[in-house]
C-alpha positions as CSV (number, residue, x, y, z in Angstrom):
1,X,-4.7,13.3,-1.8
2,X,-4.7,17.0,-2.5
3,X,-4.9,18.2,1.0
4,X,-2.6,20.0,3.4
5,X,-4.2,18.4,6.5
6,X,-1.4,16.1,7.6
7,X,-3.5,14.7,10.4
8,X,-6.3,13.7,8.1
9,X,-3.8,12.1,5.7
10,X,-2.1,10.1,8.5
11,X,-5.4,9.1,10.2
12,X,-4.9,5.4,11.3
13,X,-8.3,4.4,9.9
14,X,-7.5,5.8,6.4
15,X,-4.0,4.3,6.5
16,X,-5.4,1.0,7.6
17,X,-7.8,1.0,4.6
18,X,-4.7,1.6,2.4
19,X,-3.0,-1.4,4.0
20,X,-6.2,-3.4,3.6
21,X,-6.4,-2.6,-0.2
22,X,-2.8,-3.4,-0.6
23,X,-2.9,-6.7,1.2
24,X,-6.2,-7.7,-0.5
25,X,-4.7,-7.2,-4.0
26,X,-1.5,-9.0,-2.9
27,X,-3.4,-12.0,-1.5
28,X,-5.5,-12.2,-4.6
29,X,-2.4,-12.4,-6.8
30,X,0.0,-14.4,-4.6
31,X,-2.4,-16.5,-2.5
32,X,-0.4,-15.9,0.8
33,X,-0.5,-12.2,1.6
34,X,2.4,-9.8,2.0
35,X,5.1,-10.1,4.6
36,X,5.4,-7.5,7.3
37,X,8.1,-5.3,5.7
38,X,6.0,-4.7,2.6
39,X,3.4,-3.0,4.8
40,X,5.6,0.0,5.1
41,X,5.4,0.9,1.4
42,X,1.8,1.6,0.5
43,X,1.1,4.6,2.8
44,X,4.0,6.8,1.6
45,X,3.7,5.7,-2.0
46,X,0.0,6.4,-2.2
47,X,-0.7,9.3,0.1
48,X,2.3,11.5,-1.0
49,X,1.4,13.5,-4.1
50,X,5.0,13.3,-5.2
51,X,4.8,9.5,-5.4
52,X,1.1,9.1,-6.2
53,X,1.5,11.0,-9.5
54,X,4.1,8.5,-10.7
55,X,1.2,6.0,-11.0
56,X,-0.3,8.1,-13.8
57,X,-0.6,6.1,-17.0
58,X,-0.3,2.7,-15.2
59,X,-2.7,-0.1,-14.4
60,X,-2.6,-3.4,-12.6
61,X,-0.8,-5.1,-15.5
62,X,2.0,-2.5,-15.7
63,X,4.1,-4.2,-13.1
64,X,6.6,-2.9,-10.5
65,X,9.7,-3.0,-12.7
66,X,8.0,-1.2,-15.7
67,X,6.7,1.5,-13.3
68,X,10.1,2.1,-11.9
69,X,11.7,2.1,-15.4
70,X,9.1,4.7,-16.5
71,X,9.5,6.8,-13.4
72,X,13.0,6.3,-12.0
73,X,12.7,9.7,-10.2
74,X,10.5,8.0,-7.7
75,X,13.5,6.3,-6.2
76,X,15.0,9.7,-5.2
77,X,14.7,9.9,-1.4
78,X,12.2,7.1,-1.3
79,X,14.1,5.3,1.5
80,X,14.0,8.4,3.7
81,X,10.3,9.0,3.0
82,X,9.5,5.4,3.9
83,X,11.5,5.7,7.1
84,X,9.8,9.0,8.0
85,X,6.3,7.6,7.4
86,X,7.1,4.3,9.2
87,X,5.5,5.4,12.5
88,X,2.2,6.1,10.7
89,X,2.4,2.8,8.8
90,X,3.1,1.0,12.0
91,X,0.2,2.7,13.7
92,X,-2.1,1.9,10.8
93,X,-1.0,-1.8,10.9
94,X,-1.7,-2.0,14.6
95,X,-5.1,-0.2,14.1
96,X,-6.1,-2.6,11.3
97,X,-5.1,-5.6,13.3
98,X,-6.9,-4.4,16.5
99,X,-10.1,-3.4,14.7
100,X,-10.3,-6.6,12.6
101,X,-9.6,-5.1,9.2
102,X,-6.3,-7.1,9.0
103,X,-5.2,-10.4,10.5
104,X,-2.0,-12.5,10.7
105,X,-1.6,-15.8,8.9
106,X,0.2,-18.8,10.5
107,X,3.2,-17.7,8.4
108,X,3.0,-14.2,9.9
109,X,1.8,-12.7,6.7
110,X,-0.7,-9.8,6.7
111,X,-4.1,-10.8,5.4
112,X,-7.3,-8.8,4.9
113,X,-9.7,-10.0,7.5
114,X,-12.7,-12.1,6.4
115,X,-14.7,-10.1,9.0
116,X,-14.2,-6.9,7.1
117,X,-15.2,-6.3,3.5
118,X,-14.7,-3.2,1.5
119,X,-17.5,-4.0,-0.9
120,X,-18.1,-2.0,-4.1
121,X,-21.1,-0.3,-2.3
122,X,-18.9,0.7,0.6
123,X,-16.1,1.8,-1.7
124,X,-18.6,3.9,-3.7
125,X,-19.6,5.9,-0.6
126,X,-16.0,6.9,0.1
127,X,-14.6,10.3,-1.0
128,X,-13.3,10.1,-4.6
129,X,-9.8,11.0,-3.4
130,X,-9.9,8.1,-0.9
131,X,-11.1,5.8,-3.7
132,X,-8.2,6.9,-5.9
133,X,-5.7,6.3,-3.1
134,X,-7.1,2.8,-2.5
135,X,-6.9,2.0,-6.2
136,X,-3.2,2.9,-6.1
137,X,-2.7,0.7,-3.1
138,X,-4.4,-2.2,-4.8
139,X,-2.3,-1.7,-7.9
140,X,0.9,-1.6,-5.8
141,X,-0.2,-4.8,-4.0
142,X,-0.7,-6.6,-7.3
143,X,2.7,-5.5,-8.6
144,X,4.4,-6.4,-5.3
145,X,2.9,-9.9,-5.4
146,X,4.1,-10.4,-8.9
147,X,7.7,-9.2,-8.2
148,X,9.2,-12.3,-6.6
149,X,9.0,-11.4,-2.9
150,X,9.8,-8.8,-0.3
151,X,13.5,-8.6,-0.9
152,X,13.0,-8.2,-4.6
153,X,10.5,-5.4,-4.1
154,X,12.8,-3.5,-1.8
155,X,15.8,-4.1,-4.0
156,X,13.9,-2.8,-7.0
157,X,13.0,0.3,-5.0
158,X,16.6,0.9,-4.1
159,X,16.2,-0.2,-0.4
160,X,17.1,-3.2,1.7
161,X,15.0,-5.2,4.3
C-alpha cells in the first residue's frame, strides 16, 4: 500500500483480511489450512512496499522457490521485519478468530471461517490498494501450500520455526 499511515496499514481488520486471503488460498491448494507459524508471514510480505514490489511479474503458478530465486534481495532483513511486525500479525490473528473471519481446525490449523465470505462483490467494493494486497496474500498462500510445509517455507525464506 502506498500510504504513510502506519495505523491504517496495521489496522487489525485489514490485517485479518490479509490472513483470511492467505489461509483461503492455502486451504484451497492444500486442503488443511496453514499452521500457526505461517500466519506471521503474509502481513509483512504484502503490506510493506519493499516486499510487495518483489511480487511484480509473478502469478499464482510462479511458486515460492521461483519467486525467491528471482528476487533474492527479499531475504535481506526479512527475519527482522517478520519479528518486528509479529505483534500486528498476532493481533490480526486474534481479531480474525474473535470476529469469526478465521477459525481453528481440530489439528490447530488456521482456516477461513465458513461464516465469513469475501465474495467477489464484497472484494469489488474494497479500495483497489486493498484488493491488490489481498491478491498478493492469496498468491503467497498458494505458494506456501505447494512448498512442502511450514518448515520448508521458513527455510526457503532464510528463517527457522
